[in-house]
Backbone as CSV, one residue per row, in Angstrom:
resi,resn,N_x,N_y,N_z,CA_x,CA_y,CA_z,C_x,C_y,C_z
1,MET,0.819,-1.218,-0.075,-0.043,-0.061,0.053,0.928,1.244,0.034
2,PHE,0.644,2.185,-0.955,1.352,3.352,-1.068,0.670,4.484,-0.278
3,LEU,1.489,5.355,0.387,0.889,6.536,1.106,1.582,7.724,0.721
4,GLN,0.837,8.846,0.657,1.464,10.153,0.396,2.027,10.575,1.678
5,SER,1.692,10.009,2.792,2.261,10.539,4.048,2.454,9.380,4.936
6,ALA,3.347,9.542,5.902,3.607,8.528,6.898,4.281,9.123,7.976
7,VAL,4.117,8.562,9.227,4.630,8.930,10.331,5.756,7.979,10.652
8,VAL,6.947,8.470,11.028,8.145,7.688,11.182,8.162,7.029,12.516
9,VAL,8.316,5.734,12.527,8.478,4.931,13.749,9.436,3.894,13.562
10,ALA,10.445,3.803,14.401,11.400,2.761,14.321,11.750,2.262,15.718
11,ALA,12.112,0.881,15.799,12.338,0.316,17.206,13.706,0.956,17.592
12,VAL,13.788,1.153,18.909,15.020,1.688,19.501,15.991,0.576,19.788
13,ALA,17.235,0.764,19.279,18.282,-0.247,19.382,19.279,0.101,20.454
14,SER,19.090,1.188,21.026,20.127,1.648,22.091,19.433,2.442,23.148
15,SER,20.188,2.800,24.195,19.556,3.464,25.260,19.576,5.019,24.976
16,ALA,20.069,5.419,23.904,20.059,6.853,23.592,18.692,7.378,23.551
17,ALA,18.440,8.667,24.016,17.194,9.294,23.935,16.581,9.410,22.525
18,ALA,15.403,9.087,22.313,14.737,9.217,20.870,14.450,10.749,20.649
19,ILE,14.597,10.967,19.328,14.078,12.427,18.900,12.553,12.510,18.988
20,ARG,12.175,13.601,19.409,10.630,13.674,19.605,10.101,14.782,18.803
21,LEU,10.649,15.255,17.677,9.996,16.162,16.938,8.641,15.576,16.304
22,TYR,8.653,14.345,16.086,7.498,13.586,15.682,7.578,12.247,16.539
23,PRO,6.560,11.474,16.514,6.703,10.201,17.365,7.722,9.164,16.627
24,VAL,8.931,9.531,16.796,10.062,8.814,16.145,11.098,8.363,17.111
25,SER,11.571,7.049,16.806,12.885,6.665,17.477,13.709,6.213,16.331
26,ARG,15.057,6.561,16.442,15.820,6.099,15.295,16.615,4.921,15.774
27,THR,16.859,3.915,14.870,17.607,2.714,15.137,19.047,2.896,14.668
28,ILE,19.988,2.814,15.563,21.382,2.895,15.080,21.938,1.537,14.914
29,LEU,22.459,1.311,13.758,22.996,-0.080,13.422,24.388,0.037,12.763
30,ALA,25.143,-1.011,12.779,26.355,-1.044,12.094,26.103,-1.262,10.691
31,ALA,27.118,-0.720,9.850,26.875,-0.818,8.443,26.490,-2.253,8.081
32,ARG,25.679,-2.353,7.042,25.114,-3.657,6.461,24.133,-4.344,7.387
33,ALA,23.999,-3.952,8.591,22.871,-4.639,9.377,21.523,-4.043,9.056
34,ALA,21.195,-4.263,7.807,19.835,-3.708,7.301,18.642,-4.436,7.942
35,PRO,17.586,-3.739,8.338,16.431,-4.432,8.827,15.768,-5.247,7.874
36,SER,15.023,-6.199,8.341,14.346,-7.200,7.437,13.227,-6.632,6.684
37,ASN,12.737,-5.438,7.181,11.585,-4.774,6.418,12.098,-3.637,5.590
38,ILE,13.388,-3.678,5.237,13.928,-2.473,4.452,13.238,-2.326,3.129
39,ALA,12.949,-1.153,2.704,12.274,-0.854,1.424,13.210,-1.267,0.231
40,THR,12.504,-1.631,-0.772,13.261,-2.016,-2.028,14.150,-0.857,-2.503
41,GLY,15.412,-1.180,-2.778,16.299,-0.263,-3.351,17.071,0.649,-2.269
42,SER,16.582,0.762,-1.066,17.120,1.556,-0.108,18.551,1.021,0.314
43,PHE,19.427,1.999,0.640,20.787,1.587,0.897,20.845,0.607,2.081
44,THR,21.671,-0.418,2.042,21.814,-1.382,2.936,22.980,-1.106,4.090
45,ASN,23.758,-0.110,3.741,24.875,0.138,4.634,24.641,1.365,5.633
46,CYS,23.391,1.682,5.805,23.121,2.883,6.701,23.305,2.615,8.182
47,THR,23.370,3.568,8.941,23.398,3.336,10.432,22.092,3.740,11.126
48,SER,21.130,4.241,10.450,19.854,4.523,11.013,18.771,4.354,10.029
49,TYR,17.650,3.659,10.469,16.476,3.394,9.585,15.221,3.856,10.313
50,ALA,14.295,4.222,9.560,12.882,4.474,10.183,11.910,3.812,9.420
51,THR,10.871,3.111,10.231,9.814,2.316,9.636,8.569,3.169,9.563
52,VAL,7.839,3.125,8.409,6.726,4.000,8.095,5.461,3.446,8.655
53,GLU,4.623,4.358,9.300,3.294,4.067,9.804,2.442,5.105,9.283
54,SER,1.121,4.895,9.218,0.178,5.734,8.652,0.165,7.103,9.227
55,GLY,0.128,8.110,8.378,-0.117,9.463,8.946,0.953,10.655,8.734
56,GLY,2.129,10.441,8.228,3.159,11.383,8.051,3.495,11.781,6.693
57,THR,4.646,12.299,6.610,5.255,12.844,5.227,6.700,12.490,5.160
58,CYS,7.235,12.673,3.954,8.746,12.730,3.856,9.387,13.800,4.630
59,SER,8.648,14.930,4.825,9.149,15.983,5.655,9.230,15.496,7.119
60,SER,8.427,14.629,7.578,8.558,14.138,8.892,9.838,13.362,9.011
61,LEU,10.177,12.560,8.013,11.375,11.738,8.068,12.620,12.636,8.179
62,GLU,12.550,13.663,7.297,13.624,14.724,7.187,13.767,15.413,8.549
63,ALA,12.792,15.918,9.027,12.893,16.664,10.300,13.260,15.849,11.506
64,ALA,12.745,14.617,11.572,13.158,13.842,12.731,14.496,13.294,12.685
65,ALA,14.964,12.969,11.568,16.366,12.441,11.421,17.404,13.664,11.180
66,ASP,16.962,14.829,10.925,17.619,15.916,10.666,18.654,15.709,9.351
67,ILE,17.941,15.451,8.328,18.594,15.175,7.061,17.827,16.071,5.921
68,SER,18.503,16.249,4.851,17.848,17.033,3.735,17.066,15.978,2.862
69,PHE,16.122,16.620,2.084,15.342,15.768,1.155,16.246,15.174,0.106
70,SER,17.302,15.859,-0.268,18.221,15.392,-1.225,18.847,13.990,-0.656
71,ASP,19.215,14.024,0.608,19.923,12.849,1.200,18.912,11.846,1.300
72,LEU,17.612,12.032,1.701,16.635,10.942,1.732,16.352,10.392,0.494
73,LEU,16.404,11.121,-0.638,16.079,10.582,-2.059,17.422,9.773,-2.487
74,ARG,18.597,10.299,-2.078,19.849,9.519,-2.619,19.991,8.191,-1.843
75,TRP,19.632,8.189,-0.532,19.855,6.870,0.167,18.583,5.868,-0.070
76,ASN,17.530,6.430,-0.517,16.383,5.555,-0.945,15.983,5.811,-2.245
77,PRO,16.683,5.268,-3.309,16.595,5.621,-4.674,15.174,5.407,-5.214
78,GLU,14.388,4.521,-4.715,13.152,4.213,-5.233,11.997,5.268,-4.905
79,LEU,12.312,6.139,-3.833,11.290,7.195,-3.638,11.243,8.213,-4.773
80,ASN,10.182,8.627,-5.129,10.031,9.685,-6.212,10.152,11.090,-5.539
81,THR,10.371,12.057,-6.353,10.625,13.385,-5.756,9.278,13.985,-5.227
82,ALA,8.076,13.387,-5.539,6.852,13.883,-4.999,6.585,13.197,-3.740
83,CYS,7.346,12.133,-3.352,7.127,11.339,-2.203,5.719,10.765,-2.074
84,THR,5.321,10.200,-3.259,3.914,9.692,-3.279,4.056,8.211,-3.097
85,ASP,5.288,7.491,-3.011,5.370,6.179,-2.894,5.987,5.590,-1.715
86,LEU,5.894,6.426,-0.590,6.422,6.033,0.629,5.533,4.882,1.066
87,GLU,6.131,3.741,1.533,5.364,2.481,1.708,5.182,1.996,3.179
88,LEU,4.003,1.794,3.466,3.557,1.477,4.919,4.313,0.219,5.345
89,GLY,4.833,0.323,6.562,5.489,-0.871,7.188,6.943,-1.191,6.719
90,TYR,7.459,-0.231,5.845,8.811,-0.520,5.293,9.778,0.500,5.880
91,ALA,11.060,0.058,6.133,12.033,0.850,6.654,12.942,1.547,5.638
92,TYR,13.192,2.763,5.870,13.953,3.700,4.888,15.170,4.167,5.717
93,CYS,16.253,4.351,4.843,17.508,4.833,5.416,17.351,6.373,5.778
94,VAL,17.693,6.741,6.922,17.614,8.129,7.385,18.898,8.652,7.971
95,GLY,19.947,7.871,7.846,21.300,8.306,8.401,22.404,7.334,8.021
96,GLY,23.579,8.040,7.807,24.743,7.088,7.551,24.965,6.571,6.265
97,GLY,24.103,7.240,5.242,24.219,6.571,3.946,25.383,7.271,3.124
98,GLY,26.123,8.153,3.778,27.213,8.705,2.992,26.867,10.099,2.268
99,ASP,27.851,10.988,2.299,27.728,12.202,1.430,26.559,13.157,1.961
100,ALA,26.337,13.113,3.233,25.213,13.895,3.837,25.469,15.375,3.789
101,CYS,24.475,16.132,3.485,24.494,17.562,3.477,25.009,18.121,4.836
102,PRO,26.011,19.044,4.889,26.460,19.515,6.136,25.650,20.733,6.777
103,ASP,24.757,21.337,5.911,23.982,22.577,6.415,22.605,22.444,5.875
104,LEU,21.655,22.467,6.766,20.223,22.306,6.393,19.448,23.561,6.687
105,TYR,18.321,23.601,5.838,17.346,24.795,6.150,15.941,24.145,5.953
106,THR,15.016,24.295,6.949,13.650,23.984,6.816,12.752,25.051,6.350
107,VAL,12.175,24.828,5.277,11.307,25.822,4.609,10.116,26.423,5.506
108,ALA,10.046,27.623,5.703,8.879,28.158,6.532,7.975,28.970,5.623
109,SER,6.920,29.364,6.055,5.869,30.171,5.444,6.574,31.531,4.956
110,GLY,6.369,31.781,3.705,6.924,33.096,3.210,8.284,32.986,2.570
111,ASP,8.916,31.777,2.730,10.260,31.665,2.159,10.151,31.477,0.556
112,TYR,11.215,31.985,-0.119,11.339,31.691,-1.408,12.862,31.659,-1.766
113,CYS,13.119,31.046,-2.982,14.572,30.590,-3.289,15.504,31.720,-3.133
114,SER,15.266,32.840,-3.779,16.165,33.907,-3.766,16.489,34.458,-2.438
115,LEU,15.574,34.399,-1.546,15.716,34.807,-0.198,16.687,33.861,0.547
116,ILE,16.467,32.633,0.376,17.453,31.597,0.974,18.793,31.694,0.372
117,GLU,18.894,31.871,-0.886,20.235,32.023,-1.559,20.979,33.237,-0.966
118,SER,20.239,34.290,-0.737,20.862,35.453,-0.268,21.300,35.251,1.290
119,GLU,20.511,34.513,1.964,20.726,34.266,3.402,22.065,33.450,3.516
120,TYR,22.208,32.405,2.709,23.356,31.408,2.789,24.402,31.673,1.816
121,GLY,24.392,32.883,1.084,25.408,33.067,0.159,25.618,32.218,-0.994
122,LEU,24.356,31.672,-1.531,24.499,30.760,-2.589,23.864,31.480,-3.864
123,THR,24.272,30.984,-5.085,23.647,31.370,-6.296,22.633,30.433,-6.587
124,ALA,21.703,30.745,-7.590,20.623,29.962,-7.871,21.013,28.660,-8.402
125,ALA,22.133,28.568,-9.199,22.787,27.410,-9.734,23.208,26.518,-8.535
126,GLN,23.842,27.017,-7.612,24.308,26.274,-6.294,23.243,25.612,-5.594
127,LEU,22.099,26.410,-5.433,20.994,25.954,-4.722,20.376,24.704,-5.473
128,GLN,20.357,24.778,-6.823,19.802,23.733,-7.607,20.756,22.478,-7.613
129,THR,21.964,22.801,-7.599,22.970,21.701,-7.587,22.846,20.860,-6.207
130,LEU,22.612,21.577,-5.058,22.495,20.911,-3.769,21.197,20.298,-3.620
131,ASN,20.056,20.667,-4.442,18.693,20.242,-4.326,18.199,19.966,-5.697
132,PRO,18.687,18.943,-6.400,18.427,18.786,-7.801,16.929,18.357,-8.160
133,TRP,16.235,18.038,-6.976,14.786,17.666,-7.161,13.892,18.988,-7.280
134,LEU,14.400,20.110,-7.056,13.666,21.420,-7.141,13.371,21.515,-8.576
135,ASP,11.998,22.038,-8.869,11.591,22.237,-10.215,12.259,23.562,-10.789
136,SER,11.994,23.813,-12.080,12.577,24.906,-12.713,12.080,26.320,-12.104
137,ASN,10.885,26.231,-11.477,10.354,27.512,-10.861,10.882,27.713,-9.346
138,CYS,11.491,26.617,-8.931,12.022,26.635,-7.524,10.847,26.736,-6.597
139,ASP,9.816,25.960,-6.787,8.654,26.080,-5.896,8.994,25.323,-4.560
140,LEU,8.635,25.975,-3.485,9.009,25.358,-2.166,7.756,25.032,-1.481
141,GLU,7.854,24.106,-0.568,6.735,23.774,0.321,7.189,23.744,1.805
142,VAL,6.286,24.306,2.612,6.653,24.507,3.972,6.896,23.119,4.605
143,GLY,8.064,22.982,5.321,8.478,21.782,5.992,9.514,20.980,5.208
144,GLU,9.732,21.392,3.981,10.729,20.691,3.179,12.208,21.054,3.829
145,VAL,13.018,20.151,3.766,14.405,20.340,4.377,15.388,20.435,3.118
146,LEU,15.859,21.763,2.997,16.810,22.004,1.827,18.198,21.797,2.309
147,CYS,19.075,21.400,1.411,20.574,21.459,1.740,21.009,22.839,1.190
148,VAL,21.740,23.548,2.132,22.275,24.884,1.821,23.736,25.007,2.043
149,GLY,24.427,23.918,2.082,25.895,24.007,2.280,26.616,22.932,1.558
150,PHE,27.798,23.213,1.070,28.615,22.215,0.404,29.593,21.487,1.363
151,ALA,29.865,20.249,1.167,30.913,19.549,1.871,32.285,20.095,1.301
152,SER,33.230,20.231,2.177,34.575,20.662,1.804,35.145,19.782,0.821
153,SER,35.626,20.191,-0.444,36.121,19.397,-1.426,37.123,20.173,-2.257
154,THR,38.399,19.849,-2.271,39.376,20.500,-3.148,40.304,19.456,-3.571
155,THR,40.923,19.688,-4.688,41.939,18.816,-5.214,43.294,19.461,-5.108
156,THR,44.252,18.794,-4.401,45.530,19.375,-4.197,46.611,18.696,-4.921
157,VAL,47.492,19.414,-5.706,48.413,18.862,-6.400,49.838,19.351,-5.933
158,THR,50.734,18.503,-5.538,51.944,18.741,-4.927,53.047,18.372,-5.789
159,SER,53.942,19.358,-6.060,55.102,19.021,-6.897,56.388,19.523,-6.280
160,SER,57.498,18.780,-6.466,58.733,19.134,-5.897,59.764,19.343,-7.130
161,ALA,60.480,20.542,-7.119,61.518,20.665,-8.035,62.756,19.820,-7.835
162,THR,63.447,19.305,-8.884,64.507,18.567,-8.735,65.717,19.335,-8.212
163,PRO,66.444,18.950,-7.155,67.556,19.765,-6.621,68.653,20.003,-7.680
164,THR,69.229,21.187,-7.773,70.257,21.532,-8.781,71.634,21.634,-7.962
165,THR,72.639,21.033,-8.510,73.914,21.089,-7.882,75.043,21.550,-8.731
166,SER,76.081,22.077,-8.161,77.271,22.510,-8.964,78.518,22.151,-8.109
167,THR,79.716,22.430,-8.591,80.963,22.139,-7.824,81.149,23.069,-6.639
168,THR,80.423,24.263,-6.642,80.661,25.083,-5.585,79.422,25.244,-4.593
169,SER,78.306,24.946,-4.991,77.093,25.010,-4.166,76.029,24.023,-4.461
170,THR,75.082,23.886,-3.503,73.862,22.968,-3.854,72.723,23.843,-3.304
171,SER,71.724,23.798,-4.283,70.430,24.467,-4.067,69.232,23.642,-4.250
172,THR,68.285,23.665,-3.414,67.006,22.822,-3.544,65.858,23.827,-3.657
173,ALA,65.139,23.763,-4.816,63.942,24.544,-4.858,62.964,24.145,-3.821
174,PRO,62.230,25.046,-3.322,61.158,24.629,-2.190,60.059,23.860,-2.907
175,THR,59.416,23.049,-2.045,58.245,22.322,-2.502,57.009,23.356,-2.572
176,THR,56.337,23.250,-3.553,55.175,24.197,-3.770,53.831,23.397,-3.730
177,THR,52.798,23.908,-3.250,51.602,23.194,-3.235,50.553,24.153,-3.889
178,THR,49.853,23.579,-4.956,48.869,24.388,-5.633,47.476,23.750,-5.490
179,VAL,46.519,24.572,-5.075,45.159,24.088,-5.040,44.436,24.499,-6.258
180,THR,43.977,23.406,-7.021,43.332,23.700,-8.287,41.758,23.386,-8.124
181,THR,40.928,24.327,-8.493,39.529,23.967,-8.455,39.032,23.763,-9.898
182,ILE,38.347,22.652,-10.068,37.949,22.303,-11.440,36.369,22.504,-11.460
183,THR,35.830,23.433,-12.296,34.516,23.682,-12.423,33.879,23.140,-13.707
184,THR,32.721,22.475,-13.562,32.059,22.019,-14.737,30.670,22.759,-14.899
185,THR,30.227,22.914,-16.068,28.939,23.671,-16.346,27.824,22.690,-16.720
186,ALA,26.717,22.766,-16.017,25.571,21.992,-16.413,25.083,22.395,-17.753
187,VAL,24.627,21.389,-18.538,24.058,21.687,-19.812,22.564,21.913,-19.595
188,PRO,21.803,22.573,-20.536,20.505,22.783,-20.471,19.624,21.476,-20.261
189,THR,18.661,21.520,-19.374,17.925,20.416,-18.911,17.127,19.856,-20.224
190,PRO,17.201,18.660,-20.590,16.451,18.147,-21.685,14.998,18.177,-21.459
191,THR,14.135,18.472,-22.507,12.712,18.489,-22.292,12.135,17.139,-21.865
192,ASN,12.886,16.050,-22.280,12.333,14.647,-22.091,12.993,14.071,-20.916
193,ILE,13.489,14.846,-19.913,14.226,14.288,-18.701,13.302,13.428,-17.932
194,ALA,13.854,12.350,-17.473,13.099,11.367,-16.635,12.697,11.912,-15.331
195,GLY,11.732,11.566,-14.682,11.135,12.102,-13.509,12.185,11.843,-12.420
196,GLY,12.469,12.808,-11.643,13.474,12.745,-10.509,14.864,12.911,-10.887
197,THR,15.237,12.825,-12.187,16.657,12.975,-12.555,17.186,14.279,-12.322
198,TRP,18.460,14.352,-11.932,19.154,15.600,-11.664,19.085,16.523,-12.786
199,THR,18.906,17.793,-12.528,18.837,18.796,-13.577,20.098,19.572,-13.775
200,ASN,21.144,19.195,-13.073,22.376,20.078,-13.081,23.502,19.182,-13.678
201,CYS,23.251,18.210,-14.399,24.293,17.288,-15.056,24.929,17.897,-16.328
202,THR,26.062,17.348,-16.560,26.898,17.846,-17.772,26.529,17.056,-18.976
203,THR,26.000,15.848,-18.874,25.657,14.897,-20.007,24.469,14.151,-19.660
204,TYR,23.527,14.031,-20.614,22.362,13.173,-20.563,22.278,12.259,-21.760
205,TYR,21.648,11.160,-21.546,21.454,10.168,-22.544,20.008,9.825,-22.767
206,THR,19.424,9.794,-23.874,18.078,9.366,-24.132,17.998,7.900,-24.375
207,VAL,17.302,7.132,-23.566,17.239,5.690,-23.619,16.540,5.244,-24.943
208,GLN,17.132,4.174,-25.592,16.565,3.561,-26.655,15.919,2.240,-26.356
209,SER,15.118,1.813,-27.181,14.472,0.494,-26.889,15.615,-0.649,-26.896
210,GLY,15.645,-1.421,-25.861,16.630,-2.477,-25.699,17.827,-2.059,-24.864
211,ASP,17.802,-0.862,-24.418,18.924,-0.500,-23.580,18.826,-0.942,-22.110
212,SER,19.947,-1.045,-21.439,19.967,-1.546,-19.981,20.864,-0.602,-19.234
213,CYS,20.726,-0.593,-17.883,21.594,0.163,-17.114,22.973,-0.207,-17.257
214,LEU,23.290,-1.578,-17.337,24.583,-1.991,-17.460,25.316,-1.570,-18.658
215,ALA,24.464,-1.541,-19.824,25.077,-0.984,-21.057,25.382,0.486,-21.026
216,ILE,24.449,1.275,-20.415,24.717,2.635,-20.215,25.879,2.977,-19.346
217,ASP,26.062,2.207,-18.357,27.187,2.426,-17.436,28.445,2.116,-18.119
218,GLN,28.502,1.091,-18.981,29.801,0.759,-19.752,29.960,1.846,-20.759
219,THR,28.970,2.200,-21.334,29.193,3.269,-22.536,29.755,4.550,-22.008
220,TYR,29.322,4.971,-20.830,29.753,6.304,-20.267,30.851,6.144,-19.161
221,ASP,31.338,4.836,-18.999,32.308,4.506,-17.952,32.033,5.203,-16.586
222,ILE,30.809,4.855,-16.098,30.361,5.325,-14.777,29.936,4.204,-13.852
223,ALA,30.062,4.441,-12.657,29.633,3.292,-11.729,28.108,3.353,-11.534
224,TYR,27.591,2.026,-11.357,26.163,1.961,-11.124,25.657,2.826,-10.070
225,SER,26.438,2.945,-8.941,26.090,3.761,-7.748,25.837,5.254,-8.290
226,ASP,26.734,5.732,-9.235,26.578,7.103,-9.702,25.256,7.270,-10.500
227,PHE,24.918,6.212,-11.333,23.793,6.341,-12.159,22.590,6.350,-11.336
228,LEU,22.617,5.550,-10.267,21.350,5.588,-9.287,21.323,6.854,-8.451
229,ARG,22.453,7.495,-8.121,22.449,8.761,-7.425,21.868,9.790,-8.246
230,TRP,22.326,9.889,-9.473,21.858,11.018,-10.440,20.459,10.824,-10.939
231,ASN,19.947,9.559,-10.879,18.619,9.235,-11.332,17.823,8.554,-10.303
232,PRO,17.437,9.219,-9.246,16.798,8.630,-8.013,15.670,7.733,-8.181
233,GLU,14.909,7.946,-9.277,13.711,7.045,-9.540,13.971,5.846,-10.169
234,VAL,15.326,5.566,-10.602,15.640,4.282,-11.214,15.760,3.333,-9.975
235,SER,15.132,2.036,-10.138,15.258,1.042,-9.143,16.553,0.307,-9.243
236,ALA,17.180,0.129,-8.063,18.514,-0.448,-8.039,18.334,-1.981,-8.484
237,GLN,17.222,-2.576,-8.220,17.004,-3.896,-8.438,16.466,-4.241,-9.930
238,TYR,15.625,-3.293,-10.335,14.892,-3.625,-11.625,15.339,-2.732,-12.858
239,CYS,16.084,-1.643,-12.613,16.562,-0.749,-13.661,15.463,-0.382,-14.566
240,ASN,14.424,0.283,-13.911,13.121,0.612,-14.626,13.354,1.878,-15.448
241,ILE,14.250,1.947,-16.346,14.512,3.064,-17.304,13.442,3.116,-18.333
242,GLY,13.033,4.185,-18.863,11.915,4.294,-19.794,12.490,4.847,-21.206
243,ALA,12.160,4.084,-22.244,12.577,4.508,-23.547,12.045,5.887,-23.922
244,GLY,12.885,6.601,-24.536,12.532,7.980,-24.935,12.788,8.992,-23.874
245,GLU,13.311,8.565,-22.728,13.425,9.570,-21.580,14.924,9.800,-21.343
246,ALA,15.232,10.975,-21.005,16.826,11.409,-20.756,17.144,11.107,-19.395
247,TYR,18.301,10.549,-19.152,18.863,10.247,-17.851,20.252,10.885,-17.752
248,CYS,20.635,11.298,-16.508,21.886,11.845,-16.319,22.953,10.773,-16.337
249,VAL,23.975,11.051,-17.112,25.164,9.970,-17.182,26.498,10.664,-16.804
250,LYS,26.571,11.980,-16.568,27.693,12.619,-16.054,27.293,13.684,-15.093
251,GLY,27.582,13.548,-13.851,27.216,14.547,-12.808,28.283,14.513,-11.728
252,SER,28.028,15.250,-10.576,28.895,15.412,-9.509,28.097,15.439,-8.223
253,PRO,28.560,14.658,-7.140,29.835,13.940,-7.058,29.784,12.552,-7.882
254,ALA,30.960,12.017,-8.103,31.057,10.799,-8.899,32.220,9.941,-8.411
255,CYS,32.166,8.698,-8.629,33.242,7.747,-8.280,34.466,8.036,-9.106
256,ASN,35.679,8.054,-8.394,36.874,8.342,-9.179,37.649,7.131,-9.686
257,ASN,37.125,5.989,-9.347,37.776,4.712,-9.861,36.607,3.677,-10.063
258,VAL,36.519,3.122,-11.326,35.423,2.285,-11.650,36.031,0.914,-12.127
259,HIS,35.536,-0.096,-11.732,35.843,-1.519,-12.051,34.819,-2.161,-12.841
260,THR,34.914,-2.709,-13.971,33.920,-3.485,-14.657,34.156,-4.905,-14.248
261,VAL,33.023,-5.591,-13.733,33.074,-6.986,-13.252,33.353,-7.930,-14.475
262,ALA,34.314,-8.799,-14.277,34.636,-9.799,-15.366,34.361,-11.185,-14.754
263,SER,34.363,-12.139,-15.639,34.171,-13.588,-15.218,35.211,-13.955,-14.150
264,GLY,34.771,-14.558,-13.024,35.663,-14.963,-12.014,35.910,-13.971,-10.941
265,ASP,35.423,-12.730,-11.076,35.664,-11.703,-10.039,34.772,-11.964,-8.842
266,SER,35.329,-11.690,-7.688,34.596,-11.847,-6.335,34.852,-10.531,-5.531
267,CYS,33.930,-10.288,-4.675,34.158,-9.042,-3.907,35.472,-9.146,-3.072
268,ALA,35.718,-10.311,-2.497,36.961,-10.416,-1.719,38.155,-10.121,-2.596
269,GLY,38.188,-10.671,-3.858,39.322,-10.379,-4.796,39.430,-8.878,-5.113
270,LEU,38.330,-8.277,-5.369,38.342,-6.848,-5.731,38.818,-5.967,-4.567
271,GLU,38.416,-6.365,-3.348,38.848,-5.696,-2.109,40.323,-5.675,-2.014
272,SER,40.799,-6.999,-2.245,42.323,-7.067,-2.151,43.064,-6.417,-3.159
273,GLU,42.539,-6.340,-4.408,43.136,-5.815,-5.638,43.208,-4.382,-5.440
274,TYR,42.253,-3.726,-4.811,42.145,-2.260,-4.777,42.405,-1.747,-3.354
275,GLY,42.753,-2.540,-2.444,43.172,-2.140,-1.106,42.051,-1.544,-0.357
276,ILE,40.861,-2.116,-0.421,39.696,-1.487,0.377,39.110,-2.724,1.140
277,THR,38.294,-2.303,2.129,37.658,-3.241,3.136,36.338,-3.544,2.471
278,SER,35.772,-4.610,3.018,34.343,-5.028,2.726,33.383,-3.862,3.036
279,THR,33.554,-3.211,4.128,32.738,-2.122,4.535,32.759,-0.970,3.655
280,GLN,33.996,-0.631,3.151,34.190,0.460,2.128,33.672,0.048,0.827
281,LEU,33.732,-1.259,0.412,33.106,-1.650,-0.955,31.659,-1.412,-0.822
282,TYR,31.104,-1.822,0.274,29.587,-1.596,0.449,29.214,-0.115,0.486
283,ALA,29.981,0.731,1.181,29.766,2.067,1.342,29.619,2.785,0.035
284,VAL,30.417,2.398,-0.894,30.362,3.052,-2.302,29.613,2.338,-3.359
285,ASN,29.132,1.146,-2.896,28.168,0.321,-3.872,26.986,-0.135,-2.943
286,PRO,26.177,0.698,-2.354,25.157,0.316,-1.464,24.144,-0.555,-2.018
287,TRP,24.046,-0.712,-3.286,23.054,-1.518,-3.965,23.396,-2.964,-3.939
288,LEU,24.579,-3.270,-3.563,25.060,-4.682,-3.474,24.248,-5.393,-2.373
289,ASP,23.888,-6.678,-2.686,23.097,-7.450,-1.650,24.006,-7.940,-0.643
290,SER,23.583,-8.597,0.553,24.374,-8.992,1.555,25.383,-10.143,1.249
291,ASN,25.136,-10.838,0.159,25.991,-11.834,-0.342,27.085,-11.376,-1.246
292,CYS,27.061,-10.120,-1.509,27.856,-9.385,-2.555,27.959,-10.198,-3.835
293,ASP,26.760,-10.539,-4.267,26.557,-11.232,-5.589,27.061,-10.210,-6.802
294,LEU,27.907,-10.676,-7.631,28.218,-9.797,-8.791,27.816,-10.407,-10.109
295,GLU,27.548,-9.468,-11.103,27.099,-9.836,-12.399,28.153,-9.280,-13.354
296,VAL,28.581,-10.229,-14.270,29.569,-9.719,-15.354,29.084,-8.506,-16.112
297,GLY,29.954,-7.632,-16.136,29.620,-6.278,-16.878,29.191,-5.134,-16.003
298,GLU,28.892,-5.467,-14.753,28.532,-4.446,-13.804,29.746,-3.443,-13.517
299,ASN,29.373,-2.231,-13.314,30.435,-1.273,-13.056,30.510,-0.910,-11.544
300,LEU,31.473,-1.368,-10.833,31.582,-1.104,-9.379,32.451,0.126,-9.151
301,CYS,32.082,0.932,-8.042,32.991,1.913,-7.549,34.005,1.268,-6.673
302,VAL,35.262,1.464,-6.948,36.362,0.800,-6.118,37.268,2.027,-5.666
303,GLY,36.747,3.231,-5.696,37.644,4.371,-5.225,36.830,5.110,-4.259
304,GLN,36.781,6.449,-4.425,36.014,7.403,-3.536,35.002,8.044,-4.446
305,VAL,34.008,8.626,-3.731,32.990,9.597,-4.330,33.385,10.941,-4.092
306,GLU,33.641,11.723,-5.111,34.089,13.117,-4.886,33.618,14.074,-5.962
């Protein structure tokens, strides 16, 4: 049964005091200890889940767990941006899914986007980047939780000059550190963009009959995790892409190292090859099941999301 609204209720797994903004208790779990009633497609490596009961909204989930709507959508990819498919009795990730927004704002009566942008020192493009589910008119609803801050992210390149020597003296050039900021520009949003797909991407692809998520990932050399992040309404399990609709295939953040699964590959083998732990592999590929079953041709993230 689908509900437009739901009250958040979860069993308490520790003695910590429950949040009481709504009738909610948060369950704190170790990564991969997903509840048995987890919603389809929701990240399995979260530290906090909430089970839906009749009567509330996605805004209730956000407010009680202190997360942005962008985070809720990213960690629960099968939720649509209208939140009309919140499912009774199922648990959704509300914490610890990774890449959480560091600065939140809850929309109040009378708010509008340009006012919030001014208050937090953001441009319209930055607000849209942080909240890609916003429509082109930037319509706001009271109670929505917006992301209004960026996580710190810079690329640092360090180079050392080769020491120069002579018969009379030796000199060593000092080490210099240069911080380089790489900026990408979003392309115009396609008119046939799929529901929920991010509107600030640099490349889109229109699905043709017979296409699959696996084939799209390979063509654009992207991790499946990235494709799911940029296209939140695509099911991790069923890859419910629609022919004729445009999907984001290049966006940010993105995985910086991708591995295409070959015959004979195993999770343990990949962890050893790339020097990562099982927990790290699950953190960057939260769609993997608890057995870490792999399919030849899948694109795994084996690096960091940045």
